[in-house]
N, C-alpha and C positions, 0 to 999 in steps of 0.2 A: 491415438494416439490404441496401442493394441498388442495386449499380455498374453501369452501360450498359457500366463497361471489361473486358474479358474480365479471364480470370486470372490471366494471367501478366503484366500491364499493373500488373495491380493489385500483386501481389507486387515486381515492381520499383518501385515507384513508392512503395513501405511500404519496403523495404529503402534506398529516398535518403532518404527526409526522417526515417529514425531514428536512431540512433547503437547503438553496441554500448552493452548495458552494462561493458565494460571501459575504455572511451575515456574518462577521465580529464579532460581541457582541451577538450572537444564543445564545438561552439554552437550543435546543435538543439537543439530542445528538447521534444523527449519519446526520452526510453531505452526498449532494448527490443533483442527478438528477431524474427527475421521467417524465416519458411521458408515449403515450398511450400504450407503448408494454413495454418497458424497463425500468428498475431502474439501477441506477448505484448509490452506499451506501458503505459509509464507517466511521468511528467510528469515532466521533471529540476530537481529542489530541491537546492538547493546548500545549505542549513542550517536550513531551516524546520520541517521533520516529518523525524519516519524514519515515520512510520504513513505509509505512499504507497498512491494506488490505483490498484490493477492494473486495466488494462483486458485482458481473454483475449477474442482475436477469432479463428474458425472459418471459414476460406476456402472456401465451394464456389463450385465454376465450372461455369457453366450455359449451357455455350457462350457463347455469344458474350458474356454478361454474366459477373456474379460476386455470390452472394449471402454477406454477413458476416450472423457469426452472433456478438455480443458481450457478455462475461459481466464484470461486475466483480467487485472483493473487495482482498484487503487482498494484498501481497505475501506469498507464505511464509515468506522469512526474518525480516519481521516480524513475521507471527502467531507466531514462534519464539519472539523475542526476548521479545514483547508475553505470553506467556506464561511464559516464564520468570521475565520480571520477577514475575510476580503470584505466583506462588510460590514464590520467595523471600519476599516481602512475606507471606502467608499465613505460611511460617515459622516469619519473624523474631516475627512478631509473636503466633505461637500457644509459642515457645518461653520465649520472655520476661512470656506469661506463668500459661505452666506453673512460670517457676521462681518468679513473684509469687508464686504460689495455695502453691505448696509451702514457700519462705522464709515467709508470711503480710505478705508487703510490698501484695499486692494493695488492704488498705485505704485506706493510706499511701498511697502512691506510685500510683494507675494512671494519672493523666493524662501521669504522664511514661513511666511502663511498655510503655503500650497507648496510649493515642490520641497523644500526641508523635510516635513514631516511624509511626501510617501516618499522621497530616496530614503530616509530613514528605515522605512518600513520595507524597502525591497530590498537595502543589503540586513538586514537580521531574515528576513525570510530565506534568502538565498545562502545568509551560515546557519542554520537552523536547518530545516528541510531542504536545503538543495547538496546536501552529502553525496550523498546515495546514486548508485548507477540502477535504473528502472529495468536497464535491455538485458546486465549481468545478472544482474537479480533474477529477472523470467526466466533468463538461462540455466542458470543455477537449480530451479524448481525441477524445472524441465527437467537435468540433468540428474536430480535425486531422485524424482517422479521414476524415471526411465530408470534404475539405476536398481530400488527396490520394489516392483513389482515386473521386471523383467520386459519393459514391454519398448516396441518401436512405435517412432514415429511412422505415421501413413498417408 
C-alpha cells in the first residue's frame, strides 16, 4: 500500500486509531501495537474466535510519502495454542489406541475409544474457534488501515 502522508503522520494516525492489547474495555475496533517502523493489528473480537487474523505492517518512509508492506497470519499465541491443542488430541487418541490394542479391546470398543474422542474434540474446536471469518477480518483490517493512513493498494 502507498500513503501520500509522511511517515510520522502515518504512525501518529495509527497510534490514535488502535487500542493497546492491554486495554480491556476499549472501544476502538482494532487492537494492536504501533511502533516507529511497524504495526501489528488485529480486529477486536469479544467472544467469537480465538484464531484471529493478525496484520503485520512494515512502515517505510519515502520522504513525503510512506509505503506500507502488509503481511497477514495468525496471532502467535493462537498458533501456539492450536499446536498444543492438536498435540494433546493426538497424544490422547494415540494412548487410548495403544491401551486398547494391548488390552484386546480394540475389536469391540474401537468406536468409543478412538472415534468418539476425535469427533468430540473436532466439534469442540469448531464451536470454540471456528466462528470467525478470517477473510472478512483481513478485508476489515486492510480497509481500516487504508482509511487511517489514506493509503491505496499498489
